[in-house]
PDB file of N, H, CA, C and O in Angstrom:
ATOM      1  N   MET A   1       0.823  -1.175   0.000  1.00  0.00           N
ATOM      2  CA  MET A   1       0.000   0.000   0.000  1.00  0.00           C
ATOM      3  C   MET A   1       0.883   1.262   0.000  1.00  0.00           C
ATOM      4  O   MET A   1       0.522   2.266  -0.613  1.00  0.00           O
ATOM      5  N   MET A   2       2.011   1.213   0.668  1.00  0.00           N
ATOM      6  H   MET A   2       2.304   0.397   1.166  1.00  0.00           H
ATOM      7  CA  MET A   2       2.905   2.373   0.712  1.00  0.00           C
ATOM      8  C   MET A   2       3.493   2.643  -0.666  1.00  0.00           C
ATOM      9  O   MET A   2       3.683   3.795  -1.057  1.00  0.00           O
ATOM     10  N   ILE A   3       3.776   1.576  -1.393  1.00  0.00           N
ATOM     11  H   ILE A   3       3.622   0.640  -1.075  1.00  0.00           H
ATOM     12  CA  ILE A   3       4.359   1.755  -2.720  1.00  0.00           C
ATOM     13  C   ILE A   3       3.364   2.435  -3.649  1.00  0.00           C
ATOM     14  O   ILE A   3       3.748   3.301  -4.435  1.00  0.00           O
ATOM     15  N   SER A   4       2.100   2.061  -3.572  1.00  0.00           N
ATOM     16  H   SER A   4       1.788   1.357  -2.933  1.00  0.00           H
ATOM     17  CA  SER A   4       1.105   2.705  -4.428  1.00  0.00           C
ATOM     18  C   SER A   4       0.895   4.167  -4.023  1.00  0.00           C
ATOM     19  O   SER A   4       0.689   5.017  -4.889  1.00  0.00           O
ATOM     20  N   ALA A   5       0.943   4.468  -2.745  1.00  0.00           N
ATOM     21  H   ALA A   5       1.110   3.777  -2.041  1.00  0.00           H
ATOM     22  CA  ALA A   5       0.817   5.857  -2.295  1.00  0.00           C
ATOM     23  C   ALA A   5       2.012   6.677  -2.767  1.00  0.00           C
ATOM     24  O   ALA A   5       1.852   7.835  -3.152  1.00  0.00           O
ATOM     25  N   LEU A   6       3.191   6.099  -2.742  1.00  0.00           N
ATOM     26  H   LEU A   6       3.321   5.158  -2.429  1.00  0.00           H
ATOM     27  CA  LEU A   6       4.387   6.780  -3.228  1.00  0.00           C
ATOM     28  C   LEU A   6       4.282   7.063  -4.719  1.00  0.00           C
ATOM     29  O   LEU A   6       4.737   8.104  -5.193  1.00  0.00           O
ATOM     30  N   GLY A   7       3.689   6.146  -5.448  1.00  0.00           N
ATOM     31  H   GLY A   7       3.319   5.300  -5.063  1.00  0.00           H
ATOM     32  CA  GLY A   7       3.484   6.353  -6.882  1.00  0.00           C
ATOM     33  C   GLY A   7       2.559   7.517  -7.167  1.00  0.00           C
ATOM     34  O   GLY A   7       2.791   8.277  -8.107  1.00  0.00           O
ATOM     35  N   LEU A   8       1.512   7.668  -6.367  1.00  0.00           N
ATOM     36  H   LEU A   8       1.323   7.051  -5.604  1.00  0.00           H
ATOM     37  CA  LEU A   8       0.591   8.789  -6.554  1.00  0.00           C
ATOM     38  C   LEU A   8       1.265  10.120  -6.234  1.00  0.00           C
ATOM     39  O   LEU A   8       1.063  11.107  -6.941  1.00  0.00           O
ATOM     40  N   VAL A   9       2.056  10.145  -5.183  1.00  0.00           N
ATOM     41  H   VAL A   9       2.221   9.343  -4.609  1.00  0.00           H
ATOM     42  CA  VAL A   9       2.754  11.382  -4.811  1.00  0.00           C
ATOM     43  C   VAL A   9       3.767  11.749  -5.884  1.00  0.00           C
ATOM     44  O   VAL A   9       3.902  12.922  -6.232  1.00  0.00           O
ATOM     45  N   THR A  10       4.468  10.777  -6.403  1.00  0.00           N
ATOM     46  H   THR A  10       4.358   9.824  -6.120  1.00  0.00           H
ATOM     47  CA  THR A  10       5.471  11.023  -7.435  1.00  0.00           C
ATOM     48  C   THR A  10       4.826  11.576  -8.698  1.00  0.00           C
ATOM     49  O   THR A  10       5.370  12.476  -9.338  1.00  0.00           O
ATOM     50  N   ARG A  11       3.677  11.039  -9.051  1.00  0.00           N
ATOM     51  H   ARG A  11       3.235  10.308  -8.531  1.00  0.00           H
ATOM     52  CA  ARG A  11       2.976  11.518 -10.237  1.00  0.00           C
ATOM     53  C   ARG A  11       2.565  12.984 -10.068  1.00  0.00           C
ATOM     54  O   ARG A  11       2.705  13.782 -10.996  1.00  0.00           O
ATOM     55  N   ASP A  12       2.064  13.332  -8.892  1.00  0.00           N
ATOM     56  H   ASP A  12       1.950  12.684  -8.138  1.00  0.00           H
ATOM     57  CA  ASP A  12       1.648  14.710  -8.640  1.00  0.00           C
ATOM     58  C   ASP A  12       2.842  15.650  -8.614  1.00  0.00           C
ATOM     59  O   ASP A  12       2.754  16.771  -9.114  1.00  0.00           O
ATOM     60  N   ILE A  13       3.946  15.217  -8.045  1.00  0.00           N
ATOM     61  H   ILE A  13       4.018  14.306  -7.639  1.00  0.00           H
ATOM     62  CA  ILE A  13       5.146  16.052  -7.998  1.00  0.00           C
ATOM     63  C   ILE A  13       5.685  16.273  -9.402  1.00  0.00           C
ATOM     64  O   ILE A  13       6.141  17.372  -9.719  1.00  0.00           O
ATOM     65  N   ASN A  14       5.641  15.255 -10.248  1.00  0.00           N
ATOM     66  H   ASN A  14       5.270  14.362  -9.991  1.00  0.00           H
ATOM     67  CA  ASN A  14       6.114  15.406 -11.624  1.00  0.00           C
ATOM     68  C   ASN A  14       5.288  16.442 -12.379  1.00  0.00           C
ATOM     69  O   ASN A  14       5.827  17.200 -13.186  1.00  0.00           O
ATOM     70  N   MET A  15       3.983  16.476 -12.120  1.00  0.00           N
ATOM     71  H   MET A  15       3.545  15.860 -11.465  1.00  0.00           H
ATOM     72  CA  MET A  15       3.136  17.460 -12.774  1.00  0.00           C
ATOM     73  C   MET A  15       3.519  18.870 -12.322  1.00  0.00           C
ATOM     74  O   MET A  15       3.606  19.777 -13.150  1.00  0.00           O
ATOM     75  N   LEU A  16       3.747  19.066 -11.031  1.00  0.00           N
ATOM     76  H   LEU A  16       3.677  18.330 -10.358  1.00  0.00           H
ATOM     77  CA  LEU A  16       4.134  20.377 -10.521  1.00  0.00           C
ATOM     78  C   LEU A  16       5.512  20.791 -11.028  1.00  0.00           C
ATOM     79  O   LEU A  16       5.733  21.959 -11.347  1.00  0.00           O
ATOM     80  N   LEU A  17       6.427  19.846 -11.101  1.00  0.00           N
ATOM     81  H   LEU A  17       6.247  18.898 -10.842  1.00  0.00           H
ATOM     82  CA  LEU A  17       7.759  20.153 -11.624  1.00  0.00           C
ATOM     83  C   LEU A  17       7.709  20.519 -13.106  1.00  0.00           C
ATOM     84  O   LEU A  17       8.478  21.365 -13.563  1.00  0.00           O
ATOM     85  N   GLY A  18       6.823  19.897 -13.844  1.00  0.00           N
ATOM     86  H   GLY A  18       6.199  19.210 -13.472  1.00  0.00           H
ATOM     87  CA  GLY A  18       6.658  20.236 -15.257  1.00  0.00           C
ATOM     88  C   GLY A  18       6.164  21.663 -15.434  1.00  0.00           C
ATOM     89  O   GLY A  18       6.630  22.383 -16.318  1.00  0.00           O
ATOM     90  N   ILE A  19       5.224  22.069 -14.596  1.00  0.00           N
ATOM     91  H   ILE A  19       4.845  21.485 -13.878  1.00  0.00           H
ATOM     92  CA  ILE A  19       4.713  23.439 -14.647  1.00  0.00           C
ATOM     93  C   ILE A  19       5.815  24.419 -14.252  1.00  0.00           C
ATOM     94  O   ILE A  19       5.983  25.451 -14.901  1.00  0.00           O
ATOM     95  N   ALA A  20       6.563  24.110 -13.202  1.00  0.00           N
ATOM     96  H   ALA A  20       6.426  23.271 -12.675  1.00  0.00           H
ATOM     97  CA  ALA A  20       7.650  24.985 -12.762  1.00  0.00           C
ATOM     98  C   ALA A  20       8.720  25.101 -13.846  1.00  0.00           C
ATOM     99  O   ALA A  20       9.250  26.188 -14.075  1.00  0.00           O
ATOM    100  N   GLU A  21       9.041  23.999 -14.512  1.00  0.00           N
ATOM    101  H   GLU A  21       8.610  23.116 -14.326  1.00  0.00           H
ATOM    102  CA  GLU A  21      10.043  24.014 -15.577  1.00  0.00           C
ATOM    103  C   GLU A  21       9.578  24.890 -16.739  1.00  0.00           C
ATOM    104  O   GLU A  21      10.369  25.639 -17.314  1.00  0.00           O
ATOM    105  N   MET A  22       8.299  24.794 -17.078  1.00  0.00           N
ATOM    106  H   MET A  22       7.657  24.186 -16.611  1.00  0.00           H
ATOM    107  CA  MET A  22       7.759  25.610 -18.158  1.00  0.00           C
ATOM    108  C   MET A  22       7.867  27.102 -17.810  1.00  0.00           C
ATOM    109  O   MET A  22       8.226  27.912 -18.664  1.00  0.00           O
ATOM    110  N   LEU A  23       7.559  27.460 -16.571  1.00  0.00           N
ATOM    111  H   LEU A  23       7.267  26.802 -15.877  1.00  0.00           H
ATOM    112  CA  LEU A  23       7.644  28.856 -16.145  1.00  0.00           C
ATOM    113  C   LEU A  23       9.081  29.371 -16.160  1.00  0.00           C
ATOM    114  O   LEU A  23       9.335  30.509 -16.556  1.00  0.00           O
ATOM    115  N   VAL A  24      10.016  28.529 -15.728  1.00  0.00           N
ATOM    116  H   VAL A  24       9.810  27.605 -15.407  1.00  0.00           H
ATOM    117  CA  VAL A  24      11.426  28.939 -15.732  1.00  0.00           C
ATOM    118  C   VAL A  24      11.913  29.164 -17.160  1.00  0.00           C
ATOM    119  O   VAL A  24      12.608  30.145 -17.426  1.00  0.00           O
ATOM    120  N   PHE A  25      11.561  28.272 -18.081  1.00  0.00           N
ATOM    121  H   PHE A  25      10.997  27.475 -17.866  1.00  0.00           H
ATOM    122  CA  PHE A  25      11.971  28.448 -19.470  1.00  0.00           C
ATOM    123  C   PHE A  25      11.330  29.692 -20.075  1.00  0.00           C
ATOM    124  O   PHE A  25      11.959  30.400 -20.862  1.00  0.00           O
ATOM    125  N   MET A  26      10.086  29.954 -19.710  1.00  0.00           N
ATOM    126  H   MET A  26       9.575  29.378 -19.072  1.00  0.00           H
ATOM    127  CA  MET A  26       9.398  31.118 -20.242  1.00  0.00           C
ATOM    128  C   MET A  26      10.041  32.412 -19.743  1.00  0.00           C
ATOM    129  O   MET A  26      10.198  33.362 -20.510  1.00  0.00           O
ATOM    130  N   MET A  27      10.412  32.454 -18.465  1.00  0.00           N
ATOM    131  H   MET A  27      10.284  31.682 -17.842  1.00  0.00           H
ATOM    132  CA  MET A  27      10.970  33.673 -17.897  1.00  0.00           C
ATOM    133  C   MET A  27      12.468  33.828 -18.130  1.00  0.00           C
ATOM    134  O   MET A  27      13.021  34.897 -17.872  1.00  0.00           O
ATOM    135  N   SER A  28      13.129  32.794 -18.607  1.00  0.00           N
ATOM    136  H   SER A  28      12.680  31.925 -18.817  1.00  0.00           H
ATOM    137  CA  SER A  28      14.573  32.887 -18.818  1.00  0.00           C
ATOM    138  C   SER A  28      14.936  33.428 -20.188  1.00  0.00           C
ATOM    139  O   SER A  28      16.090  33.782 -20.426  1.00  0.00           O
ATOM    140  N   GLY A  29      13.982  33.496 -21.078  1.00  0.00           N
ATOM    141  H   GLY A  29      13.044  33.209 -20.884  1.00  0.00           H
ATOM    142  CA  GLY A  29      14.274  33.964 -22.421  1.00  0.00           C
ATOM    143  C   GLY A  29      14.716  32.861 -23.358  1.00  0.00           C
ATOM    144  O   GLY A  29      15.260  33.145 -24.424  1.00  0.00           O
ATOM    145  N   ALA A  30      14.500  31.633 -22.995  1.00  0.00           N
ATOM    146  H   ALA A  30      14.058  31.402 -22.128  1.00  0.00           H
ATOM    147  CA  ALA A  30      14.891  30.516 -23.858  1.00  0.00           C
ATOM    148  C   ALA A  30      13.969  30.411 -25.066  1.00  0.00           C
ATOM    149  O   ALA A  30      14.422  30.016 -26.141  1.00  0.00           O
ATOM    150  N   ASN A  31      12.701  30.748 -24.925  1.00  0.00           N
ATOM    151  H   ASN A  31      12.333  31.069 -24.052  1.00  0.00           H
ATOM    152  CA  ASN A  31      11.732  30.642 -26.013  1.00  0.00           C
ATOM    153  C   ASN A  31      11.592  31.935 -26.807  1.00  0.00           C
ATOM    154  O   ASN A  31      11.379  31.901 -28.019  1.00  0.00           O
ATOM    155  N   PHE A  32      11.710  33.060 -26.135  1.00  0.00           N
ATOM    156  H   PHE A  32      11.883  33.087 -25.151  1.00  0.00           H
ATOM    157  CA  PHE A  32      11.595  34.368 -26.782  1.00  0.00           C
ATOM    158  C   PHE A  32      12.372  35.371 -25.947  1.00  0.00           C
ATOM    159  O   PHE A  32      12.693  35.090 -24.792  1.00  0.00           O
ATOM    160  N   PRO A  33      12.682  36.538 -26.506  1.00  0.00           N
ATOM    161  CA  PRO A  33      13.508  37.509 -25.773  1.00  0.00           C
ATOM    162  C   PRO A  33      12.855  37.985 -24.473  1.00  0.00           C
ATOM    163  O   PRO A  33      11.636  38.131 -24.394  1.00  0.00           O
ATOM    164  N   VAL A  34      13.671  38.218 -23.480  1.00  0.00           N
ATOM    165  H   VAL A  34      14.662  38.100 -23.544  1.00  0.00           H
ATOM    166  CA  VAL A  34      13.192  38.664 -22.167  1.00  0.00           C
ATOM    167  C   VAL A  34      12.545  40.045 -22.272  1.00  0.00           C
ATOM    168  O   VAL A  34      11.673  40.386 -21.473  1.00  0.00           O
ATOM    169  N   GLU A  35      12.967  40.830 -23.246  1.00  0.00           N
ATOM    170  H   GLU A  35      13.675  40.554 -23.895  1.00  0.00           H
ATOM    171  CA  GLU A  35      12.434  42.184 -23.402  1.00  0.00           C
ATOM    172  C   GLU A  35      10.943  42.194 -23.697  1.00  0.00           C
ATOM    173  O   GLU A  35      10.287  43.218 -23.510  1.00  0.00           O
ATOM    174  N   ARG A  36      10.405  41.089 -24.146  1.00  0.00           N
ATOM    175  H   ARG A  36      10.939  40.257 -24.298  1.00  0.00           H
ATOM    176  CA  ARG A  36       8.971  40.999 -24.438  1.00  0.00           C
ATOM    177  C   ARG A  36       8.144  40.666 -23.202  1.00  0.00           C
ATOM    178  O   ARG A  36       6.915  40.716 -23.253  1.00  0.00           O
ATOM    179  N   LEU A  37       8.788  40.331 -22.110  1.00  0.00           N
ATOM    180  H   LEU A  37       9.787  40.289 -22.069  1.00  0.00           H
ATOM    181  CA  LEU A  37       8.078  40.002 -20.878  1.00  0.00           C
ATOM    182  C   LEU A  37       7.614  41.266 -20.173  1.00  0.00           C
ATOM    183  O   LEU A  37       8.207  42.328 -20.361  1.00  0.00           O
ATOM    184  N   PRO A  38       6.550  41.171 -19.354  1.00  0.00           N
ATOM    185  CA  PRO A  38       6.181  42.308 -18.509  1.00  0.00           C
ATOM    186  C   PRO A  38       7.307  42.637 -17.527  1.00  0.00           C
ATOM    187  O   PRO A  38       8.161  41.796 -17.248  1.00  0.00           O
ATOM    188  N   VAL A  39       7.299  43.848 -17.014  1.00  0.00           N
ATOM    189  H   VAL A  39       6.605  44.531 -17.241  1.00  0.00           H
ATOM    190  CA  VAL A  39       8.398  44.345 -16.175  1.00  0.00           C
ATOM    191  C   VAL A  39       8.625  43.448 -14.954  1.00  0.00           C
ATOM    192  O   VAL A  39       9.774  43.183 -14.600  1.00  0.00           O
ATOM    193  N   ILE A  40       7.580  42.987 -14.320  1.00  0.00           N
ATOM    194  H   ILE A  40       6.646  43.203 -14.608  1.00  0.00           H
ATOM    195  CA  ILE A  40       7.718  42.141 -13.119  1.00  0.00           C
ATOM    196  C   ILE A  40       8.461  40.854 -13.452  1.00  0.00           C
ATOM    197  O   ILE A  40       9.323  40.413 -12.692  1.00  0.00           O
ATOM    198  N   PHE A  41       8.123  40.253 -14.594  1.00  0.00           N
ATOM    199  H   PHE A  41       7.423  40.611 -15.211  1.00  0.00           H
ATOM    200  CA  PHE A  41       8.785  39.010 -14.978  1.00  0.00           C
ATOM    201  C   PHE A  41      10.225  39.243 -15.410  1.00  0.00           C
ATOM    202  O   PHE A  41      11.062  38.350 -15.276  1.00  0.00           O
ATOM    203  N   ARG A  42      10.525  40.428 -15.926  1.00  0.00           N
ATOM    204  H   ARG A  42       9.846  41.153 -16.036  1.00  0.00           H
ATOM    205  CA  ARG A  42      11.923  40.746 -16.253  1.00  0.00           C
ATOM    206  C   ARG A  42      12.770  40.768 -14.993  1.00  0.00           C
ATOM    207  O   ARG A  42      13.906  40.294 -15.000  1.00  0.00           O
ATOM    208  N   TRP A  43      12.231  41.312 -13.917  1.00  0.00           N
ATOM    209  H   TRP A  43      11.308  41.697 -13.911  1.00  0.00           H
ATOM    210  CA  TRP A  43      12.969  41.313 -12.650  1.00  0.00           C
ATOM    211  C   TRP A  43      13.215  39.897 -12.176  1.00  0.00           C
ATOM    212  O   TRP A  43      14.300  39.584 -11.685  1.00  0.00           O
ATOM    213  N   VAL A  44      12.220  39.039 -12.318  1.00  0.00           N
ATOM    214  H   VAL A  44      11.339  39.294 -12.717  1.00  0.00           H
ATOM    215  CA  VAL A  44      12.392  37.638 -11.919  1.00  0.00           C
ATOM    216  C   VAL A  44      13.436  36.968 -12.800  1.00  0.00           C
ATOM    217  O   VAL A  44      14.212  36.140 -12.324  1.00  0.00           O
ATOM    218  N   SER A  45      13.458  37.321 -14.084  1.00  0.00           N
ATOM    219  H   SER A  45      12.828  37.994 -14.471  1.00  0.00           H
ATOM    220  CA  SER A  45      14.420  36.684 -14.989  1.00  0.00           C
ATOM    221  C   SER A  45      15.859  37.048 -14.639  1.00  0.00           C
ATOM    222  O   SER A  45      16.776  36.286 -14.944  1.00  0.00           O
ATOM    223  N   LEU A  46      16.074  38.194 -14.008  1.00  0.00           N
ATOM    224  H   LEU A  46      15.329  38.813 -13.760  1.00  0.00           H
ATOM    225  CA  LEU A  46      17.430  38.556 -13.592  1.00  0.00           C
ATOM    226  C   LEU A  46      17.957  37.642 -12.491  1.00  0.00           C
ATOM    227  O   LEU A  46      19.169  37.483 -12.341  1.00  0.00           O
ATOM    228  N   ILE A  47      17.057  37.048 -11.729  1.00  0.00           N
ATOM    229  H   ILE A  47      16.074  37.178 -11.852  1.00  0.00           H
ATOM    230  CA  ILE A  47      17.441  36.152 -10.638  1.00  0.00           C
ATOM    231  C   ILE A  47      17.795  34.758 -11.156  1.00  0.00           C
ATOM    232  O   ILE A  47      18.618  34.060 -10.565  1.00  0.00           O
ATOM    233  N   LEU A  48      17.174  34.363 -12.253  1.00  0.00           N
ATOM    234  H   LEU A  48      16.506  34.931 -12.734  1.00  0.00           H
ATOM    235  CA  LEU A  48      17.352  33.010 -12.766  1.00  0.00           C
ATOM    236  C   LEU A  48      18.708  32.842 -13.457  1.00  0.00           C
ATOM    237  O   LEU A  48      19.035  33.614 -14.358  1.00  0.00           O
ATOM    238  N   PRO A  49      19.491  31.860 -13.054  1.00  0.00           N
ATOM    239  CA  PRO A  49      20.784  31.631 -13.706  1.00  0.00           C
ATOM    240  C   PRO A  49      20.639  31.211 -15.167  1.00  0.00           C
ATOM    241  O   PRO A  49      21.526  31.472 -15.980  1.00  0.00           O
ATOM    242  N   LEU A  50      19.541  30.570 -15.496  1.00  0.00           N
ATOM    243  H   LEU A  50      18.821  30.357 -14.836  1.00  0.00           H
ATOM    244  CA  LEU A  50      19.337  30.108 -16.875  1.00  0.00           C
ATOM    245  C   LEU A  50      19.243  31.281 -17.844  1.00  0.00           C
ATOM    246  O   LEU A  50      19.674  31.171 -18.992  1.00  0.00           O
ATOM    247  N   SER A  51      18.687  32.398 -17.395  1.00  0.00           N
ATOM    248  H   SER A  51      18.337  32.487 -16.463  1.00  0.00           H
ATOM    249  CA  SER A  51      18.568  33.549 -18.290  1.00  0.00           C
ATOM    250  C   SER A  51      19.943  34.102 -18.662  1.00  0.00           C
ATOM    251  O   SER A  51      20.136  34.556 -19.790  1.00  0.00           O
ATOM    252  N   HIS A  52      20.887  34.073 -17.744  1.00  0.00           N
ATOM    253  H   HIS A  52      20.730  33.705 -16.828  1.00  0.00           H
ATOM    254  CA  HIS A  52      22.245  34.540 -18.053  1.00  0.00           C
ATOM    255  C   HIS A  52      22.938  33.582 -19.025  1.00  0.00           C
ATOM    256  O   HIS A  52      23.689  34.017 -19.899  1.00  0.00           O
ATOM    257  N   SER A  53      22.689  32.297 -18.874  1.00  0.00           N
ATOM    258  H   SER A  53      22.079  31.944 -18.165  1.00  0.00           H
ATOM    259  CA  SER A  53      23.267  31.313 -19.801  1.00  0.00           C
ATOM    260  C   SER A  53      22.693  31.479 -21.200  1.00  0.00           C
ATOM    261  O   SER A  53      23.423  31.425 -22.190  1.00  0.00           O
ATOM    262  N   VAL A  54      21.388  31.680 -21.276  1.00  0.00           N
ATOM    263  H   VAL A  54      20.795  31.723 -20.472  1.00  0.00           H
ATOM    264  CA  VAL A  54      20.740  31.864 -22.577  1.00  0.00           C
ATOM    265  C   VAL A  54      21.264  33.124 -23.254  1.00  0.00           C
ATOM    266  O   VAL A  54      21.503  33.128 -24.461  1.00  0.00           O
ATOM    267  N   LYS A  55      21.441  34.184 -22.487  1.00  0.00           N
ATOM    268  H   LYS A  55      21.247  34.181 -21.506  1.00  0.00           H
ATOM    269  CA  LYS A  55      21.963  35.435 -23.029  1.00  0.00           C
ATOM    270  C   LYS A  55      23.388  35.240 -23.567  1.00  0.00           C
ATOM    271  O   LYS A  55      23.723  35.740 -24.641  1.00  0.00           O
ATOM    272  N   SER A  56      24.216  34.518 -22.821  1.00  0.00           N
ATOM    273  H   SER A  56      23.944  34.112 -21.948  1.00  0.00           H
ATOM    274  CA  SER A  56      25.591  34.257 -23.263  1.00  0.00           C
ATOM    275  C   SER A  56      25.620  33.425 -24.537  1.00  0.00           C
ATOM    276  O   SER A  56      26.416  33.693 -25.437  1.00  0.00           O
ATOM    277  N   ILE A  57      24.773  32.435 -24.616  1.00  0.00           N
ATOM    278  H   ILE A  57      24.126  32.217 -23.885  1.00  0.00           H
ATOM    279  CA  ILE A  57      24.719  31.582 -25.813  1.00  0.00           C
ATOM    280  C   ILE A  57      24.256  32.395 -27.017  1.00  0.00           C
ATOM    281  O   ILE A  57      24.794  32.237 -28.113  1.00  0.00           O
ATOM    282  N   ARG A  58      23.261  33.263 -26.824  1.00  0.00           N
ATOM    283  H   ARG A  58      22.824  33.391 -25.934  1.00  0.00           H
ATOM    284  CA  ARG A  58      22.795  34.104 -27.930  1.00  0.00           C
ATOM    285  C   ARG A  58      23.896  35.025 -28.424  1.00  0.00           C
ATOM    286  O   ARG A  58      24.067  35.190 -29.632  1.00  0.00           O
ATOM    287  N   TYR A  59      24.649  35.632 -27.505  1.00  0.00           N
ATOM    288  H   TYR A  59      24.511  35.499 -26.524  1.00  0.00           H
ATOM    289  CA  TYR A  59      25.748  36.508 -27.901  1.00  0.00           C
ATOM    290  C   TYR A  59      26.820  35.727 -28.647  1.00  0.00           C
ATOM    291  O   TYR A  59      27.364  36.212 -29.639  1.00  0.00           O
ATOM    292  N   THR A  60      27.124  34.534 -28.182  1.00  0.00           N
ATOM    293  H   THR A  60      26.682  34.140 -27.376  1.00  0.00           H
ATOM    294  CA  THR A  60      28.145  33.712 -28.823  1.00  0.00           C
ATOM    295  C   THR A  60      27.726  33.310 -30.232  1.00  0.00           C
ATOM    296  O   THR A  60      28.530  33.382 -31.161  1.00  0.00           O
ATOM    297  N   LEU A  61      26.490  32.893 -30.397  1.00  0.00           N
ATOM    298  H   LEU A  61      25.837  32.835 -29.642  1.00  0.00           H
ATOM    299  CA  LEU A  61      26.022  32.457 -31.704  1.00  0.00           C
ATOM    300  C   LEU A  61      25.841  33.612 -32.684  1.00  0.00           C
ATOM    301  O   LEU A  61      25.915  33.418 -33.898  1.00  0.00           O
ATOM    302  N   SER A  62      25.606  34.802 -32.162  1.00  0.00           N
ATOM    303  H   SER A  62      25.546  34.960 -31.176  1.00  0.00           H
ATOM    304  CA  SER A  62      25.413  35.941 -33.064  1.00  0.00           C
ATOM    305  C   SER A  62      26.732  36.592 -33.467  1.00  0.00           C
ATOM    306  O   SER A  62      26.740  37.481 -34.319  1.00  0.00           O
ATOM    307  N   GLY A  63      27.846  36.169 -32.873  1.00  0.00           N
ATOM    308  H   GLY A  63      27.840  35.446 -32.182  1.00  0.00           H
ATOM    309  CA  GLY A  63      29.143  36.693 -33.230  1.00  0.00           C
ATOM    310  C   GLY A  63      29.582  37.861 -32.373  1.00  0.00           C
ATOM    311  O   GLY A  63      30.577  38.513 -32.686  1.00  0.00           O
ATOM    312  N   PHE A  64      28.870  38.135 -31.311  1.00  0.00           N
ATOM    313  H   PHE A  64      28.061  37.604 -31.057  1.00  0.00           H
ATOM    314  CA  PHE A  64      29.223  39.226 -30.402  1.00  0.00           C
ATOM    315  C   PHE A  64      30.251  38.723 -29.416  1.00  0.00           C
ATOM    316  O   PHE A  64      30.036  37.703 -28.760  1.00  0.00           O
ATOM    317  N   TYR A  65      31.367  39.426 -29.303  1.00  0.00           N
ATOM    318  H   TYR A  65      31.541  40.254 -29.836  1.00  0.00           H
ATOM    319  CA  TYR A  65      32.404  39.034 -28.349  1.00  0.00           C
ATOM    320  C   TYR A  65      32.545  40.139 -27.308  1.00  0.00           C
ATOM    321  O   TYR A  65      32.872  41.278 -27.643  1.00  0.00           O
ATOM    322  N   ALA A  66      32.301  39.806 -26.068  1.00  0.00           N
ATOM    323  H   ALA A  66      32.034  38.882 -25.796  1.00  0.00           H
ATOM    324  CA  ALA A  66      32.434  40.788 -24.996  1.00  0.00           C
ATOM    325  C   ALA A  66      33.901  40.916 -24.597  1.00  0.00           C
ATOM    326  O   ALA A  66      34.636  39.930 -24.564  1.00  0.00           O
ATOM    327  N   LYS A  67      34.306  42.125 -24.299  1.00  0.00           N
ATOM    328  H   LYS A  67      33.709  42.926 -24.326  1.00  0.00           H
ATOM    329  CA  LYS A  67      35.673  42.327 -23.837  1.00  0.00           C
ATOM    330  C   LYS A  67      35.753  42.008 -22.369  1.00  0.00           C
ATOM    331  O   LYS A  67      34.906  42.444 -21.589  1.00  0.00           O
ATOM    332  N   ALA A  68      36.752  41.258 -21.983  1.00  0.00           N
ATOM    333  H   ALA A  68      37.439  40.904 -22.617  1.00  0.00           H
ATOM    334  CA  ALA A  68      36.889  40.848 -20.571  1.00  0.00           C
ATOM    335  C   ALA A  68      37.543  41.923 -19.747  1.00  0.00           C
ATOM    336  O   ALA A  68      37.736  41.747 -18.544  1.00  0.00           O
TER     337      ALA A  68
END
């Protein structure tokens, strides 16, 4: 009985993690530029490490080289 209860909890957690993952990708600028987000979500995107990685990858692929 414990194993079946654990299966139900795991299924529910996976659904919540999927929603959280979708929100993180949306606010990080992975799907579209962060500049298109509302101001509140732009502030949140500054906190997310993924948004900085996405920005770096975009600069690298576009040929922009930052001076160190």
